[in-house]
N, CA, C and O atoms as a GROMACS GRO file, in nm:
protein
  644
    1MET      N    1  10.446   1.037  15.160
    1MET     CA    2  10.544   0.938  15.252
    1MET      C    3  10.667   0.930  15.136
    1MET      O    4  10.655   0.950  15.016
    2ARG      N    5  10.783   0.896  15.209
    2ARG     CA    6  10.918   0.923  15.117
    2ARG      C    7  10.988   0.782  15.172
    2ARG      O    8  10.963   0.732  15.282
    3LEU      N    9  11.071   0.732  15.082
    3LEU     CA   10  11.160   0.642  15.081
    3LEU      C   11  11.301   0.690  15.138
    3LEU      O   12  11.366   0.777  15.080
    4GLU      N   13  11.349   0.620  15.267
    4GLU     CA   14  11.488   0.648  15.314
    4GLU      C   15  11.566   0.552  15.331
    4GLU      O   16  11.511   0.443  15.344
    5SER      N   17  11.697   0.557  15.335
    5SER     CA   18  11.769   0.450  15.380
    5SER      C   19  11.750   0.390  15.529
    5SER      O   20  11.750   0.474  15.619
    6LEU      N   21  11.734   0.265  15.562
    6LEU     CA   22  11.709   0.191  15.690
    6LEU      C   23  11.858   0.233  15.771
    6LEU      O   24  11.970   0.241  15.723
    7LYS      N   25  11.816   0.254  15.898
    7LYS     CA   26  11.932   0.291  15.997
    7LYS      C   27  11.917   0.176  16.085
    7LYS      O   28  11.818   0.104  16.097
    8ALA      N   29  12.053   0.169  16.157
    8ALA     CA   30  12.061   0.075  16.245
    8ALA      C   31  11.945   0.094  16.358
    8ALA      O   32  11.886  -0.004  16.402
    9GLU      N   33  11.920   0.214  16.397
    9GLU     CA   34  11.827   0.256  16.524
    9GLU      C   35  11.693   0.219  16.452
    9GLU      O   36  11.592   0.244  16.516
   10ASP      N   37  11.680   0.169  16.341
   10ASP     CA   38  11.520   0.150  16.272
   10ASP      C   39  11.511  -0.008  16.330
   10ASP      O   40  11.400  -0.038  16.374
   11MET      N   41  11.594  -0.091  16.335
   11MET     CA   42  11.596  -0.225  16.380
   11MET      C   43  11.500  -0.285  16.508
   11MET      O   44  11.422  -0.380  16.500
   12GLN      N   45  11.524  -0.209  16.618
   12GLN     CA   46  11.426  -0.245  16.712
   12GLN      C   47  11.305  -0.243  16.692
   12GLN      O   48  11.243  -0.341  16.734
   13GLU      N   49  11.222  -0.124  16.616
   13GLU     CA   50  11.099  -0.119  16.570
   13GLU      C   51  11.037  -0.235  16.468
   13GLU      O   52  10.932  -0.299  16.472
   14ILE      N   53  11.138  -0.233  16.384
   14ILE     CA   54  11.114  -0.330  16.262
   14ILE      C   55  11.121  -0.461  16.330
   14ILE      O   56  11.022  -0.530  16.304
   15MET      N   57  11.210  -0.520  16.411
   15MET     CA   58  11.200  -0.652  16.469
   15MET      C   59  11.067  -0.685  16.566
   15MET      O   60  11.023  -0.799  16.574
   16ASP      N   61  11.014  -0.583  16.634
   16ASP     CA   62  10.909  -0.583  16.707
   16ASP      C   63  10.777  -0.600  16.622
   16ASP      O   64  10.689  -0.685  16.639
   17GLU      N   65  10.783  -0.497  16.520
   17GLU     CA   66  10.647  -0.528  16.429
   17GLU      C   67  10.658  -0.654  16.353
   17GLU      O   68  10.556  -0.722  16.342
   18ARG      N   69  10.763  -0.694  16.299
   18ARG     CA   70  10.780  -0.840  16.238
   18ARG      C   71  10.737  -0.932  16.316
   18ARG      O   72  10.646  -1.006  16.275
   19ASN      N   73  10.798  -0.951  16.459
   19ASN     CA   74  10.776  -1.051  16.557
   19ASN      C   75  10.630  -1.051  16.612
   19ASN      O   76  10.583  -1.142  16.680
   20ASN      N   77  10.565  -0.936  16.574
   20ASN     CA   78  10.408  -0.937  16.591
   20ASN      C   79  10.308  -0.977  16.511
   20ASN      O   80  10.189  -0.990  16.541
   21LEU      N   81  10.389  -1.006  16.356
   21LEU     CA   82  10.285  -1.055  16.278
   21LEU      C   83  10.202  -1.190  16.298
   21LEU      O   84  10.255  -1.275  16.370
   22PRO      N   85  10.106  -1.212  16.255
   22PRO     CA   86  10.040  -1.342  16.263
   22PRO      C   87  10.119  -1.435  16.156
   22PRO      O   88  10.177  -1.411  16.050
   23ASP      N   89  10.090  -1.582  16.253
   23ASP     CA   90  10.172  -1.680  16.187
   23ASP      C   91  10.135  -1.690  16.043
   23ASP      O   92  10.041  -1.614  16.022
   24GLY      N   93  10.169  -1.751  15.941
   24GLY     CA   94  10.156  -1.809  15.830
   24GLY      C   95  10.186  -1.678  15.721
   24GLY      O   96  10.138  -1.684  15.607
   25ILE      N   97  10.252  -1.585  15.756
   25ILE     CA   98  10.267  -1.471  15.660
   25ILE      C   99  10.400  -1.490  15.597
   25ILE      O  100  10.407  -1.508  15.475
   26LEU      N  101  10.532  -1.485  15.693
   26LEU     CA  102  10.665  -1.474  15.648
   26LEU      C  103  10.704  -1.621  15.608
   26LEU      O  104  10.647  -1.726  15.638
   27ARG      N  105  10.813  -1.600  15.534
   27ARG     CA  106  10.878  -1.727  15.498
   27ARG      C  107  10.960  -1.791  15.620
   27ARG      O  108  10.969  -1.912  15.637
   28THR      N  109  11.012  -1.708  15.692
   28THR     CA  110  11.074  -1.747  15.832
   28THR      C  111  11.005  -1.773  15.932
   28THR      O  112  10.996  -1.672  16.001
   29PRO      N  113  10.937  -1.879  15.986
   29PRO     CA  114  10.869  -1.899  16.095
   29PRO      C  115  10.892  -1.911  16.245
   29PRO      O  116  10.846  -1.991  16.327
   30TYR      N  117  10.983  -1.800  16.258
   30TYR     CA  118  11.031  -1.814  16.393
   30TYR      C  119  11.043  -1.642  16.434
   30TYR      O  120  11.049  -1.561  16.341
   31LYS      N  121  11.046  -1.599  16.566
   31LYS     CA  122  11.074  -1.494  16.600
   31LYS      C  123  11.204  -1.440  16.593
   31LYS      O  124  11.288  -1.530  16.598
   32LEU      N  125  11.255  -1.324  16.583
   32LEU     CA  126  11.386  -1.268  16.581
   32LEU      C  127  11.449  -1.206  16.698
   32LEU      O  128  11.382  -1.121  16.757
   33ASN      N  129  11.573  -1.235  16.745
   33ASN     CA  130  11.601  -1.151  16.836
   33ASN      C  131  11.715  -1.029  16.790
   33ASN      O  132  11.761  -1.023  16.676
   34MET      N  133  11.749  -0.936  16.898
   34MET     CA  134  11.804  -0.825  16.812
   34MET      C  135  11.928  -0.849  16.769
   34MET      O  136  11.977  -0.759  16.700
   35THR      N  137  12.012  -0.970  16.795
   35THR     CA  138  12.113  -0.986  16.756
   35THR      C  139  12.085  -1.058  16.593
   35THR      O  140  12.156  -1.022  16.499
   36MET      N  141  11.996  -1.143  16.576
   36MET     CA  142  11.974  -1.174  16.432
   36MET      C  143  11.898  -1.039  16.363
   36MET      O  144  11.904  -1.022  16.241
   37GLN      N  145  11.842  -0.967  16.432
   37GLN     CA  146  11.809  -0.837  16.340
   37GLN      C  147  11.916  -0.756  16.298
   37GLN      O  148  11.923  -0.716  16.182
   38MET      N  149  12.012  -0.725  16.396
   38MET     CA  150  12.136  -0.653  16.355
   38MET      C  151  12.218  -0.741  16.244
   38MET      O  152  12.272  -0.688  16.146
   39ASP      N  153  12.222  -0.871  16.269
   39ASP     CA  154  12.292  -0.931  16.195
   39ASP      C  155  12.233  -0.930  16.012
   39ASP      O  156  12.309  -0.926  15.916
   40TRP      N  157  12.112  -0.935  16.008
   40TRP     CA  158  12.038  -0.895  15.887
   40TRP      C  159  12.091  -0.773  15.843
   40TRP      O  160  12.161  -0.763  15.743
   41PHE      N  161  12.047  -0.648  15.942
   41PHE     CA  162  12.092  -0.524  15.887
   41PHE      C  163  12.230  -0.514  15.824
   41PHE      O  164  12.237  -0.481  15.706
   42ASP      N  165  12.363  -0.548  15.908
   42ASP     CA  166  12.490  -0.550  15.884
   42ASP      C  167  12.491  -0.638  15.751
   42ASP      O  168  12.536  -0.574  15.656
   43LYS      N  169  12.453  -0.763  15.724
   43LYS     CA  170  12.481  -0.830  15.618
   43LYS      C  171  12.400  -0.807  15.498
   43LYS      O  172  12.450  -0.816  15.387
   44VAL      N  173  12.284  -0.780  15.515
   44VAL     CA  174  12.186  -0.755  15.376
   44VAL      C  175  12.183  -0.595  15.360
   44VAL      O  176  12.244  -0.529  15.276
   45ILE      N  177  12.111  -0.556  15.448
   45ILE     CA  178  12.100  -0.397  15.426
   45ILE      C  179  12.215  -0.315  15.383
   45ILE      O  180  12.207  -0.226  15.298
   46CYS      N  181  12.319  -0.348  15.443
   46CYS     CA  182  12.466  -0.261  15.439
   46CYS      C  183  12.522  -0.310  15.336
   46CYS      O  184  12.609  -0.239  15.287
   47ASP      N  185  12.496  -0.435  15.273
   47ASP     CA  186  12.566  -0.491  15.143
   47ASP      C  187  12.534  -0.427  15.015
   47ASP      O  188  12.442  -0.468  14.944
   48ARG      N  189  12.611  -0.324  14.984
   48ARG     CA  190  12.565  -0.224  14.849
   48ARG      C  191  12.588  -0.321  14.738
   48ARG      O  192  12.510  -0.311  14.644
   49SER      N  193  12.677  -0.411  14.732
   49SER     CA  194  12.680  -0.490  14.607
   49SER      C  195  12.604  -0.637  14.600
   49SER      O  196  12.635  -0.728  14.523
   50GLY      N  197  12.493  -0.638  14.701
   50GLY     CA  198  12.432  -0.737  14.734
   50GLY      C  199  12.302  -0.746  14.645
   50GLY      O  200  12.303  -0.664  14.553
   51THR      N  201  12.205  -0.816  14.651
   51THR     CA  202  12.066  -0.835  14.593
   51THR      C  203  11.951  -0.812  14.655
   51THR      O  204  11.848  -0.879  14.643
   52THR      N  205  11.970  -0.703  14.734
   52THR     CA  206  11.852  -0.653  14.832
   52THR      C  207  11.876  -0.498  14.854
   52THR      O  208  11.973  -0.445  14.907
   53ARG      N  209  11.753  -0.434  14.793
   53ARG     CA  210  11.748  -0.284  14.827
   53ARG      C  211  11.638  -0.274  14.913
   53ARG      O  212  11.534  -0.318  14.866
   54TYR      N  213  11.632  -0.227  15.027
   54TYR     CA  214  11.523  -0.189  15.118
   54TYR      C  215  11.540  -0.053  15.150
   54TYR      O  216  11.650  -0.001  15.134
   55TRP      N  217  11.444   0.010  15.195
   55TRP     CA  218  11.394   0.154  15.234
   55TRP      C  219  11.312   0.161  15.353
   55TRP      O  220  11.223   0.077  15.365
   56GLY      N  221  11.327   0.248  15.443
   56GLY     CA  222  11.210   0.283  15.529
   56GLY      C  223  11.101   0.367  15.479
   56GLY      O  224  11.115   0.452  15.391
   57LEU      N  225  10.983   0.337  15.544
   57LEU     CA  226  10.870   0.460  15.459
   57LEU      C  227  10.872   0.542  15.592
   57LEU      O  228  10.881   0.503  15.709
   58HIS      N  229  10.864   0.659  15.545
   58HIS     CA  230  10.867   0.779  15.649
   58HIS      C  231  10.774   0.874  15.583
   58HIS      O  232  10.761   0.905  15.465
   59THR      N  233  10.699   0.918  15.715
   59THR     CA  234  10.606   1.044  15.684
   59THR      C  235  10.677   1.118  15.789
   59THR      O  236  10.796   1.139  15.763
   60ASP      N  237  10.623   1.176  15.930
   60ASP     CA  238  10.703   1.208  16.000
   60ASP      C  239  10.761   1.132  16.106
   60ASP      O  240  10.821   1.191  16.197
   61GLU      N  241  10.748   0.991  16.105
   61GLU     CA  242  10.764   0.899  16.135
   61GLU      C  243  10.810   0.760  16.054
   61GLU      O  244  10.780   0.760  15.935
   62LEU      N  245  10.876   0.646  16.104
   62LEU     CA  246  10.896   0.522  16.036
   62LEU      C  247  10.786   0.466  16.039
   62LEU      O  248  10.759   0.425  16.152
   63VAL      N  249  10.679   0.437  15.932
   63VAL     CA  250  10.549   0.376  15.896
   63VAL      C  251  10.576   0.231  15.884
   63VAL      O  252  10.493   0.153  15.931
   64GLY      N  253  10.686   0.188  15.825
   64GLY     CA  254  10.694   0.045  15.773
   64GLY      C  255  10.848   0.050  15.671
   64GLY      O  256  10.938   0.134  15.678
   65TYR      N  257  10.841  -0.053  15.594
   65TYR     CA  258  10.978  -0.084  15.539
   65TYR      C  259  10.940  -0.185  15.441
   65TYR      O  260  10.837  -0.252  15.446
   66GLY      N  261  11.044  -0.193  15.338
   66GLY     CA  262  11.053  -0.285  15.220
   66GLY      C  263  11.123  -0.256  15.118
   66GLY      O  264  11.196  -0.157  15.125
   67GLY      N  265  11.120  -0.324  15.010
   67GLY     CA  266  11.184  -0.269  14.893
   67GLY      C  267  11.195  -0.413  14.775
   67GLY      O  268  11.104  -0.488  14.741
   68ILE      N  269  11.329  -0.414  14.734
   68ILE     CA  270  11.342  -0.538  14.628
   68ILE      C  271  11.440  -0.605  14.684
   68ILE      O  272  11.538  -0.557  14.741
   69GLU      N  273  11.406  -0.746  14.663
   69GLU     CA  274  11.526  -0.842  14.744
   69GLU      C  275  11.531  -0.927  14.644
   69GLU      O  276  11.461  -0.898  14.547
   70ASN      N  277  11.605  -1.041  14.639
   70ASN     CA  278  11.612  -1.170  14.548
   70ASN      C  279  11.648  -1.123  14.397
   70ASN      O  280  11.597  -1.173  14.297
   71ILE      N  281  11.740  -1.023  14.397
   71ILE     CA  282  11.741  -0.947  14.279
   71ILE      C  283  11.855  -1.003  14.181
   71ILE      O  284  11.973  -0.999  14.216
   72GLN      N  285  11.821  -1.048  14.076
   72GLN     CA  286  11.896  -1.116  13.975
   72GLN      C  287  11.911  -1.010  13.878
   72GLN      O  288  11.822  -0.976  13.799
   73TRP      N  289  12.059  -0.943  13.886
   73TRP     CA  290  12.059  -0.832  13.775
   73TRP      C  291  12.081  -0.858  13.639
   73TRP      O  292  12.053  -0.787  13.543
   74GLU      N  293  12.157  -1.013  13.646
   74GLU     CA  294  12.172  -1.044  13.500
   74GLU      C  295  12.049  -1.094  13.414
   74GLU      O  296  12.052  -1.116  13.292
   75ASN      N  297  11.934  -1.110  13.505
   75ASN     CA  298  11.788  -1.162  13.442
   75ASN      C  299  11.711  -1.044  13.467
   75ASN      O  300  11.597  -1.069  13.428
   76GLY      N  301  11.718  -0.925  13.513
   76GLY     CA  302  11.647  -0.826  13.544
   76GLY      C  303  11.508  -0.848  13.643
   76GLY      O  304  11.394  -0.805  13.623
   77THR      N  305  11.552  -0.919  13.740
   77THR     CA  306  11.425  -0.967  13.810
   77THR      C  307  11.462  -0.957  13.951
   77THR      O  308  11.565  -0.994  14.007
   78GLY      N  309  11.325  -0.883  14.012
   78GLY     CA  310  11.372  -0.910  14.161
   78GLY      C  311  11.196  -0.916  14.236
   78GLY      O  312  11.090  -0.886  14.182
   79GLU      N  313  11.219  -0.957  14.352
   79GLU     CA  314  11.094  -0.973  14.434
   79GLU      C  315  11.079  -0.855  14.542
   79GLU      O  316  11.171  -0.824  14.618
   80ILE      N  317  10.961  -0.797  14.542
   80ILE     CA  318  10.899  -0.698  14.616
   80ILE      C  319  10.867  -0.741  14.737
   80ILE      O  320  10.807  -0.848  14.743
   81SER      N  321  10.892  -0.685  14.835
   81SER     CA  322  10.862  -0.704  15.002
   81SER      C  323  10.804  -0.580  15.079
   81SER      O  324  10.870  -0.479  15.058
   82LEU      N  325  10.717  -0.566  15.148
   82LEU     CA  326  10.650  -0.482  15.183
   82LEU      C  327  10.601  -0.506  15.344
   82LEU      O  328  10.536  -0.609  15.361
   83MET      N  329  10.622  -0.434  15.447
   83MET     CA  330  10.586  -0.430  15.567
   83MET      C  331  10.530  -0.306  15.629
   83MET      O  332  10.605  -0.224  15.682
   84VAL      N  333  10.395  -0.289  15.623
   84VAL     CA  334  10.361  -0.142  15.687
   84VAL      C  335  10.306  -0.163  15.850
   84VAL      O  336  10.209  -0.230  15.888
   85PHE      N  337  10.388  -0.094  15.921
   85PHE     CA  338  10.336  -0.114  16.055
   85PHE      C  339  10.199  -0.113  16.092
   85PHE      O  340  10.138  -0.012  16.056
   86GLU      N  341  10.122  -0.212  16.166
   86GLU     CA  342   9.993  -0.238  16.200
   86GLU      C  343   9.930  -0.103  16.231
   86GLU      O  344   9.822  -0.080  16.176
   87ARG      N  345   9.978  -0.019  16.303
   87ARG     CA  346   9.924   0.108  16.343
   87ARG      C  347   9.892   0.209  16.239
   87ARG      O  348   9.803   0.294  16.241
   88HIS      N  349   9.986   0.184  16.143
   88HIS     CA  350   9.960   0.290  16.009
   88HIS      C  351   9.906   0.209  15.887
   88HIS      O  352   9.941   0.236  15.772
   89ARG      N  353   9.822   0.114  15.916
   89ARG     CA  354   9.773   0.023  15.792
   89ARG      C  355   9.638   0.119  15.765
   89ARG      O  356   9.601   0.196  15.854
   90GLY      N  357   9.568   0.110  15.640
   90GLY     CA  358   9.476   0.163  15.600
   90GLY      C  359   9.488   0.332  15.564
   90GLY      O  360   9.397   0.413  15.552
   91ASN      N  361   9.622   0.350  15.554
   91ASN     CA  362   9.632   0.500  15.528
   91ASN      C  363   9.675   0.525  15.400
   91ASN      O  364   9.690   0.642  15.365
   92GLY      N  365   9.700   0.419  15.311
   92GLY     CA  366   9.759   0.414  15.162
   92GLY      C  367   9.889   0.431  15.157
   92GLY      O  368   9.945   0.464  15.052
   93TYR      N  369   9.955   0.410  15.273
   93TYR     CA  370  10.127   0.389  15.271
   93TYR      C  371  10.158   0.263  15.195
   93TYR      O  372  10.271   0.258  15.145
   94GLY      N  373  10.082   0.166  15.178
   94GLY     CA  374  10.137   0.041  15.118
   94GLY      C  375  10.110   0.056  14.994
   94GLY      O  376  10.190   0.002  14.917
   95SER      N  377   9.998   0.127  14.935
   95SER     CA  378   9.990   0.154  14.807
   95SER      C  379  10.103   0.235  14.738
   95SER      O  380  10.162   0.206  14.634
   96GLU      N  381  10.122   0.351  14.823
   96GLU     CA  382  10.222   0.448  14.765
   96GLU      C  383  10.351   0.388  14.762
   96GLU      O  384  10.430   0.417  14.672
   97ALA      N  385  10.384   0.292  14.867
   97ALA     CA  386  10.523   0.227  14.871
   97ALA      C  387  10.525   0.128  14.757
   97ALA      O  388  10.637   0.130  14.706
   98VAL      N  389  10.467   0.064  14.712
   98VAL     CA  390  10.433  -0.025  14.607
   98VAL      C  391  10.473   0.051  14.474
   98VAL      O  392  10.561   0.014  14.397
   99ARG      N  393  10.401   0.154  14.463
   99ARG     CA  394  10.423   0.246  14.346
   99ARG      C  395  10.589   0.300  14.347
   99ARG      O  396  10.661   0.304  14.247
  100GLN      N  397  10.625   0.337  14.474
  100GLN     CA  398  10.747   0.384  14.453
  100GLN      C  399  10.881   0.292  14.436
  100GLN      O  400  10.986   0.318  14.377
  101PHE      N  401  10.832   0.141  14.530
  101PHE     CA  402  10.916   0.059  14.462
  101PHE      C  403  10.949   0.009  14.331
  101PHE      O  404  11.063  -0.015  14.291
  102LEU      N  405  10.827  -0.006  14.258
  102LEU     CA  406  10.817  -0.029  14.117
  102LEU      C  407  10.900   0.073  14.042
  102LEU      O  408  11.000   0.044  13.977
  103ARG      N  409  10.851   0.191  14.055
  103ARG     CA  410  10.930   0.296  14.004
  103ARG      C  411  11.116   0.288  14.035
  103ARG      O  412  11.198   0.305  13.944
  104GLU      N  413  11.147   0.263  14.158
  104GLU     CA  414  11.293   0.228  14.176
  104GLU      C  415  11.357   0.115  14.091
  104GLU      O  416  11.470   0.114  14.043
  105ALA      N  417  11.257   0.015  14.083
  105ALA     CA  418  11.308  -0.112  14.023
  105ALA      C  419  11.318  -0.068  13.864
  105ALA      O  420  11.417  -0.094  13.797
  106PHE      N  421  11.221  -0.010  13.822
  106PHE     CA  422  11.209  -0.033  13.673
  106PHE      C  423  11.311   0.116  13.630
  106PHE      O  424  11.370   0.107  13.522
  107ASP      N  425  11.328   0.233  13.704
  107ASP     CA  426  11.344   0.351  13.647
  107ASP      C  427  11.513   0.359  13.694
  107ASP      O  428  11.601   0.398  13.617
  108ASN      N  429  11.536   0.318  13.821
  108ASN     CA  430  11.664   0.339  13.863
  108ASN      C  431  11.750   0.202  13.852
  108ASN      O  432  11.864   0.210  13.807
  109MET      N  433  11.695   0.072  13.896
  109MET     CA  434  11.767  -0.045  13.891
  109MET      C  435  11.759  -0.106  13.763
  109MET      O  436  11.836  -0.198  13.738
  110ARG      N  437  11.664  -0.062  13.665
  110ARG     CA  438  11.661  -0.109  13.525
  110ARG      C  439  11.612  -0.257  13.524
  110ARG      O  440  11.636  -0.323  13.423
  111LEU      N  441  11.544  -0.313  13.626
  111LEU     CA  442  11.480  -0.438  13.615
  111LEU      C  443  11.362  -0.435  13.510
  111LEU      O  444  11.298  -0.334  13.479
  112ALA      N  445  11.346  -0.546  13.466
  112ALA     CA  446  11.244  -0.590  13.366
  112ALA      C  447  11.116  -0.648  13.434
  112ALA      O  448  11.002  -0.622  13.395
  113THR      N  449  11.141  -0.714  13.521
  113THR     CA  450  11.001  -0.768  13.588
  113THR      C  451  11.032  -0.787  13.729
  113THR      O  452  11.138  -0.841  13.762
  114VAL      N  453  10.939  -0.743  13.822
  114VAL     CA  454  10.917  -0.752  13.958
  114VAL      C  455  10.814  -0.845  14.002
  114VAL      O  456  10.702  -0.831  13.954
  115TYR      N  457  10.837  -0.944  14.092
  115TYR     CA  458  10.717  -1.022  14.136
  115TYR      C  459  10.732  -1.030  14.298
  115TYR      O  460  10.830  -0.993  14.363
  116ALA      N  461  10.604  -1.091  14.350
  116ALA     CA  462  10.571  -1.090  14.478
  116ALA      C  463  10.519  -1.231  14.485
  116ALA      O  464  10.455  -1.279  14.391
  117GLU      N  465  10.540  -1.282  14.567
  117GLU     CA  466  10.476  -1.419  14.610
  117GLU      C  467  10.408  -1.402  14.757
  117GLU      O  468  10.484  -1.373  14.850
  118VAL      N  469  10.281  -1.416  14.782
  118VAL     CA  470  10.196  -1.394  14.875
  118VAL      C  471  10.116  -1.542  14.929
  118VAL      O  472  10.046  -1.619  14.863
  119TYR      N  473  10.144  -1.546  15.030
  119TYR     CA  474  10.074  -1.691  15.089
  119TYR      C  475   9.925  -1.660  15.124
  119TYR      O  476   9.878  -1.564  15.185
  120ALA      N  477   9.859  -1.777  15.063
  120ALA     CA  478   9.691  -1.765  15.086
  120ALA      C  479   9.684  -1.745  15.255
  120ALA      O  480   9.589  -1.679  15.298
  121SER      N  481   9.751  -1.785  15.322
  121SER     CA  482   9.741  -1.757  15.454
  121SER      C  483   9.751  -1.615  15.518
  121SER      O  484   9.716  -1.584  15.631
  122ASN      N  485   9.798  -1.546  15.436
  122ASN     CA  486   9.821  -1.378  15.440
  122ASN      C  487   9.704  -1.311  15.438
  122ASN      O  488   9.642  -1.336  15.334
  123SER      N  489   9.644  -1.228  15.519
  123SER     CA  490   9.524  -1.144  15.480
  123SER      C  491   9.551  -1.049  15.420
  123SER      O  492   9.458  -0.972  15.399
  124ALA      N  493   9.690  -1.010  15.364
  124ALA     CA  494   9.712  -0.906  15.272
  124ALA      C  495   9.676  -0.916  15.120
  124ALA      O  496   9.657  -0.821  15.045
  125VAL      N  497   9.668  -1.072  15.082
  125VAL     CA  498   9.627  -1.098  14.963
  125VAL      C  499   9.545  -1.024  14.856
  125VAL      O  500   9.576  -1.004  14.738
  126GLU      N  501   9.433  -0.986  14.920
  126GLU     CA  502   9.358  -0.885  14.859
  126GLU      C  503   9.434  -0.755  14.834
  126GLU      O  504   9.422  -0.697  14.726
  127PHE      N  505   9.502  -0.715  14.917
  127PHE     CA  506   9.583  -0.576  14.896
  127PHE      C  507   9.673  -0.603  14.785
  127PHE      O  508   9.708  -0.505  14.718
  128TRP      N  509   9.718  -0.722  14.754
  128TRP     CA  510   9.826  -0.746  14.650
  128TRP      C  511   9.734  -0.737  14.512
  128TRP      O  512   9.760  -0.661  14.419
  129LYS      N  513   9.632  -0.819  14.517
  129LYS     CA  514   9.526  -0.830  14.399
  129LYS      C  515   9.505  -0.695  14.340
  129LYS      O  516   9.519  -0.667  14.222
  130ARG      N  517   9.468  -0.610  14.439
  130ARG     CA  518   9.445  -0.449  14.408
  130ARG      C  519   9.564  -0.383  14.321
  130ARG      O  520   9.551  -0.312  14.221
  131MET      N  521   9.688  -0.426  14.390
  131MET     CA  522   9.818  -0.358  14.350
  131MET      C  523   9.856  -0.413  14.202
  131MET      O  524   9.929  -0.345  14.131
  132CYS      N  525   9.812  -0.518  14.165
  132CYS     CA  526   9.854  -0.592  14.045
  132CYS      C  527   9.748  -0.584  13.930
  132CYS      O  528   9.636  -0.633  13.942
  133SER      N  529   9.782  -0.530  13.836
  133SER     CA  530   9.650  -0.530  13.724
  133SER      C  531   9.647  -0.683  13.637
  133SER      O  532   9.556  -0.722  13.564
  134THR      N  533   9.760  -0.747  13.667
  134THR     CA  534   9.713  -0.910  13.615
  134THR      C  535   9.677  -1.004  13.702
  134THR      O  536   9.706  -1.005  13.822
  135GLU      N  537   9.605  -1.095  13.638
  135GLU     CA  538   9.578  -1.205  13.715
  135GLU      C  539   9.702  -1.281  13.782
  135GLU      O  540   9.793  -1.326  13.712
  136PRO      N  541   9.701  -1.294  13.922
  136PRO     CA  542   9.808  -1.370  13.975
  136PRO      C  543   9.789  -1.557  13.934
  136PRO      O  544   9.690  -1.624  13.904
  137LEU      N  545   9.925  -1.588  13.951
  137LEU     CA  546   9.931  -1.732  13.925
  137LEU      C  547   9.917  -1.808  14.075
  137LEU      O  548   9.972  -1.766  14.176
  138MET      N  549   9.856  -1.896  14.070
  138MET     CA  550   9.827  -1.976  14.203
  138MET      C  551   9.940  -2.070  14.209
  138MET      O  552   9.941  -2.142  14.109
  139LEU      N  553  10.038  -2.096  14.295
  139LEU     CA  554  10.132  -2.201  14.341
  139LEU      C  555  10.077  -2.282  14.466
  139LEU      O  556  10.050  -2.242  14.579
  140PRO      N  557  10.067  -2.417  14.404
  140PRO     CA  558  10.005  -2.494  14.522
  140PRO      C  559  10.100  -2.547  14.631
  140PRO      O  560  10.212  -2.593  14.611
  141ARG      N  561  10.035  -2.532  14.751
  141ARG     CA  562  10.113  -2.605  14.826
  141ARG      C  563  10.255  -2.562  14.874
  141ARG      O  564  10.344  -2.643  14.902
  142ARG      N  565  10.267  -2.438  14.881
  142ARG     CA  566  10.383  -2.365  14.911
  142ARG      C  567  10.422  -2.335  15.058
  142ARG      O  568  10.540  -2.314  15.083
  143LYS      N  569  10.327  -2.330  15.158
  143LYS     CA  570  10.384  -2.292  15.269
  143LYS      C  571  10.293  -2.387  15.376
  143LYS      O  572  10.176  -2.422  15.360
  144MET      N  573  10.385  -2.420  15.494
  144MET     CA  574  10.340  -2.500  15.595
  144MET      C  575  10.244  -2.401  15.716
  144MET      O  576  10.293  -2.331  15.805
  145PHE      N  577  10.131  -2.418  15.694
  145PHE     CA  578  10.042  -2.328  15.807
  145PHE      C  579   9.940  -2.403  15.878
  145PHE      O  580   9.856  -2.463  15.812
  146ASN      N  581   9.936  -2.408  16.014
  146ASN     CA  582   9.862  -2.485  16.116
  146ASN      C  583   9.849  -2.602  16.063
  146ASN      O  584   9.734  -2.642  16.046
  147GLY      N  585   9.960  -2.684  16.023
  147GLY     CA  586   9.983  -2.830  16.007
  147GLY      C  587   9.942  -2.889  15.861
  147GLY      O  588   9.942  -3.009  15.837
  148LYS      N  589   9.902  -2.770  15.750
  148LYS     CA  590   9.896  -2.830  15.659
  148LYS      C  591   9.973  -2.723  15.564
  148LYS      O  592  10.017  -2.619  15.612
  149LEU      N  593   9.991  -2.760  15.403
  149LEU     CA  594  10.041  -2.693  15.315
  149LEU      C  595   9.934  -2.606  15.270
  149LEU      O  596   9.820  -2.651  15.254
  150VAL      N  597   9.971  -2.446  15.240
  150VAL     CA  598   9.847  -2.378  15.162
  150VAL      C  599   9.929  -2.302  15.046
  150VAL      O  600  10.050  -2.281  15.041
  151ASP      N  601   9.833  -2.270  14.956
  151ASP     CA  602   9.871  -2.221  14.834
  151ASP      C  603   9.944  -2.094  14.872
  151ASP      O  604   9.962  -2.063  14.989
  152SER      N  605   9.992  -2.013  14.755
  152SER     CA  606  10.051  -1.875  14.737
  152SER      C  607  10.018  -1.855  14.608
  152SER      O  608   9.997  -1.940  14.522
  153TYR      N  609  10.013  -1.711  14.598
  153TYR     CA  610   9.972  -1.630  14.471
  153TYR      C  611  10.117  -1.576  14.431
  153TYR      O  612  10.213  -1.565  14.507
  154TYR      N  613  10.112  -1.551  14.322
  154TYR     CA  614  10.242  -1.506  14.232
  154TYR      C  615  10.200  -1.398  14.174
  154TYR      O  616  10.123  -1.414  14.080
  155PHE      N  617  10.234  -1.275  14.209
  155PHE     CA  618  10.222  -1.154  14.102
  155PHE      C  619  10.321  -1.112  14.033
  155PHE      O  620  10.435  -1.132  14.075
  156THR      N  621  10.302  -1.048  13.919
  156THR     CA  622  10.428  -1.004  13.842
  156THR      C  623  10.366  -0.865  13.792
  156THR      O  624  10.245  -0.844  13.778
  157TRP      N  625  10.483  -0.764  13.765
  157TRP     CA  626  10.451  -0.653  13.710
  157TRP      C  627  10.634  -0.634  13.603
  157TRP      O  628  10.754  -0.651  13.627
  158SER      N  629  10.546  -0.592  13.486
  158SER     CA  630  10.657  -0.590  13.394
  158SER      C  631  10.707  -0.426  13.352
  158SER      O  632  10.616  -0.343  13.355
  159ASN      N  633  10.820  -0.386  13.322
  159ASN     CA  634  10.870  -0.279  13.260
  159ASN      C  635  10.821  -0.276  13.125
  159ASN      O  636  10.868  -0.356  13.044
  160ASN      N  637  10.720  -0.184  13.088
  160ASN     CA  638  10.672  -0.173  12.934
  160ASN      C  639  10.787  -0.038  12.912
  160ASN      O  640  10.770   0.008  12.799
  161GLY      N  641  10.861   0.012  12.961
  161GLY     CA  642  10.923   0.141  12.918
  161GLY      C  643  11.051   0.109  12.841
  161GLY      O  644  11.119   0.200  12.795
   0.00000   0.00000   0.00000
């Protein structure tokens, strides 16, 4: 699997996959339309001076996307974000993507700390526990899901180099 720049033509598939995710996973609890998706592409992905670096995950096709967002260059921190498309899950692409994102963050962006916040309502919590060698911090009552606030897990990786 390789990382490639996201392209405008990737946005339809990304929007479709994102809109089909189960409730309780994303920070934004609403579906996107193509205007909103392209606005994100134009204002976030194409902003090279911004605080987000995303890539498409490619084999012979796009299998997902993700990267580092909420980058604080002055503090050397950023948040990892990942979505492997449903039909490609279970093939090791997520694990490989996390390794490549961390390599980008630490070696090329020179970040010191990368973190991830994963809601307890997200079935991918166990994946993130496997990806992080340190015990996650529990943040109470972080996400409204099915009428009640659920906790989240906060994972961190540090550049020891």
